[in-house]
N, C-alpha and C positions, 0 to 999 in steps of 0.2 A: 513908544510901542514896546520897547524892551522892558521898561519899568512896569507896564501893565502885565506883561507875561510873567515877570518875576513875582509880582504880587499874587497872581493866581496860583502859581506853583507853591508859594508859601502857604496860602489858604488850604490847598489840597493836602499838604503835609500836616498842618496843625489841626484841620477840621475835615477828615476824610468822609464823614457821613453826609449823605445827600439831604438837604433840608426838606425836600418834598416827602421823602420816605419817613422822616421824623414826624412831620406834621400828620401824615396819614396814621402813624402808629398812635399818636396822641389822641386823634379823633376816634380811633377804634377802641381805645381803653385797654386796661389790663386783661379783661375777659372778653375776647371777641365773640360776637353772636354766632350761634350755630343754627344751621338750617334744620327744619323739623325732620327731614328724611335722612340726615347723616347717620344717626345711630342705627335705625333699621337697615340701612344699606350695608353698614359694617357687619351687623349680625347675619344678614342674608348671605353676604359674601363668605363669611366663616362657615356657615351651614353648608353652602354649595361645595366649598373646598373639602370639608370633612366628609360629605357624602361621596365625593369622587374618590377620596382615599379609601374609604370603607369598601366601596364597590370593587375597587382594584384589588384590595387585600382579599376579599371574599372570593373573587374570581380566581385569583392565583392559587389560593389554598384549596379551592374546590377541585381544580384540575390536577393538582399535584398528586393526590392519592391515585387517581386513575392512571396518570403517566407512570407512577411507580409500579402499579399493578401490571401494566403492559410490559415494562422493562423486566420485572421479575419473571413474568411468564416467558418472555423471549429467552432470558438467561437459563431458565429451567429446561426449555425445549432444546437449546443448544447443548447443554450439558447432557441431557438424555440422549441426544443423537450421537454425541461423542462417545458416551458409554456403550451405546449399541454398536457403533463402529468398531470400538476396541474389542468388544466381545466377538463380533463377526471376524475380525482379523485374527484373534486367537484361535477361533474355530477353523479358519482357513489354514493356519499353520499346523494345527493338529491333524487335519485331514491330509495335508501334504506329507506330513511325516508318516502317517499310516499308509498313504499311497506309495511312498518311497520304499517302505518296508515290504509291502506286498509285491511290488515290482522287482525288488532285489531277490525275493524268494522265488518268483516265477521265471526270471530271466537269468541266465548264467552271466556273471560279471565279466567274463572274458569273451563273450559272444559278440559277433558283429552287430547284431540288432541292439544290444545294450549300449555299445559305443556310439552307434548312430543316434540313439535316443538321448544319450548324455550330451552329445554335440548339439543336437537340436535344442535341448533345454538351455544350454549356455548361450546359443545364438538368440533365443527368444527371451533371455533374461529371467528365466524362472528359477534358476539356482544361483547361489552365491558363488562368486569367483574371486580369486586372488592372483595378483601378478604385477609386473612392472608396468609403468605407463607414464602419463603426463597429467598434471593437475593445473587447471586454469581457474583463476579467480577474478571475478568482476565485482566491484564494490561501488555503491552510490557515493557521490561526493559529499563532503561535510555539509550539513544543513546551513543555508545562509541566514544571516540575521534578518528579522522581519523588517528592520529599517533600511536594509540594503537593497530592497526590491520595491518597485512601484506597486501601488494598489492600496487597498484599505489597511489601516494601521493594524498591526498584529497578525497579519495573514501573509502566507508565502504561496505563490502560485505552484500548482501541481507540477508543472514542467521544471520548476527550480529545485524540487526535492526528489522527483522520480524521473531521472534521465534514462535509466535502464528499464527496458520492458521485455516482454516475451520474445520480441523480435531479436533482441540481442542474444538471449540465451539460445534461441534456435540457430542463429548464425554461427555461434561457436560450436554447438553440438554438430551441426551439419558439416562444418569444416573438419572436425575431428573424425567423423565417420568417413569423410572423403580421404583423409590422410591415413586411414588404415586402422582405426580403433576397432577393437573386437567387443568391447563392453563399455558402457558409459553410465554414469550416475550423476544426478544433479542434486546437490544438498542431501545426499544419502538416499535419493529415490532412483532406483534402477530403471533405465529406459528399456522399453520393449518395442516390438514392431508396431504396436497400436498406441504407444504413448503420445500424449498431446501436451504441448506447452502453450498456454494461453494467458491472456491478461484480463483480469476482472476487477474493475474499479481501480484500486491502488495496489492490488496483489497479483503476483505472478503465480499461476497454477501449473503444477506438473502432475499430470494424471489426477486432476481435481484436488491436489493437495497444495496448500499455499506455502510458498517459500519466500524468504526475505533476504535482503542484502546482508552479508556478502554472499554472492552466488558462486559456489565451488563446483566446478565441472571436472569429474575424474574420469579418465579414459585409460583402459588397459589395452596394451598392444606393445609393439616394438618401440621402446622409448626413444631410441636414436632417430628412427624414421619419423615417428610422430612429432617430436619437438623440432626437427629440422624442417619438415614440411609445414608445420603450423607457423613457425617463426617467419617463413618466407611467404606466407599467404596474405591475401588482401585483407582478410579478417583481422589478423594481428596488426597489420599496418593501420587499419581504421581505428582500432581501439587504442593504439599507441597515440594516434592523433587526438582522440577524445580525452585521453589521459592528460595531455598537455593543454588542450583547449578548455575542457569542462571540468577537469579535476577529478574524473572518475578513477577508481582503483582498478588497475589491470596488471596481472602478472601471470606467468606460467613457468613451470619448473618440472624437471624430470623427477620421477619418483621410483625408488627401487621396489616398493611393494605397496599395492593398493588393495583394499578389501571392499568389494562392492556387494551389497546384499541382493538377494533374489527378489523378484516381483512377480507374484502369481496373477496379477490383474491384467491378464491378456484377454481382450475382448474377442467376440466372435468375428471370424474373418468372412468377408463377403467377396464373391467372385462375380465378375461380369462375364456374360456369355453372349455370343453373337446370335443373329437370327437363325431360326431353325430352317434346315434345308428340306425338311419333309414336305410333300405336297400339301398345300393348304395350311401348313403350319405357320404360326406367328412367332414373333420374338418373345423371349421370356425375360 
């Protein structure tokens, strides 16, 4: 039994080719016969593949000019709107300067009415102010590597790149108002009684103007009282925790002098009234 096995192993080493395959190759000959439809099938396959490639190329290049036209049109419209906005802003500043000149000529600078008007303009944020206060900075954490988060390759979830939203800015702003701030600006935009901080898509809007990280909130007021009250607040405690847990940037410091611009964009104020007490009268 062992001798037979050894003999077979020797034959496999010396002659590894299968005799049956060799005999079939000899029967077939050096030029194996081809079926009549082999060549037409190859030609038809090449034609179909070429037709698909051509259709895809034509479709892609036909849609490209239209997409480029739409893109160029949108860019033109955006630039035109920005230019119109800049022009209107310059016009507003010019009219405000003329109004200030006429008011100064009509009202005595030392009168009680002039002082009341000046105080009202400061409180409503319509004039620029300068004074000591506190500066609070919120910053998004560094963007994570695409391979460090789950999901489709090359993508990063929105929550991983945009932790801070309008809610965070409102929280800090409301805390500073409560701590005694007299004037506040966010990224150089002065807040007024009708200012709104909202979140649209991936952008934070302050009075419909987009702002991006880092978010710098400047508050004018008594710096000692402001920084003491803010440091002891739940708002500061929450963002210190987020700083450690999520890696956001959070800092606040006392400032000897802050310059906050004016903001003339104060919308119309609406007042609610109760039901009329006149006979037969209805509510308005």
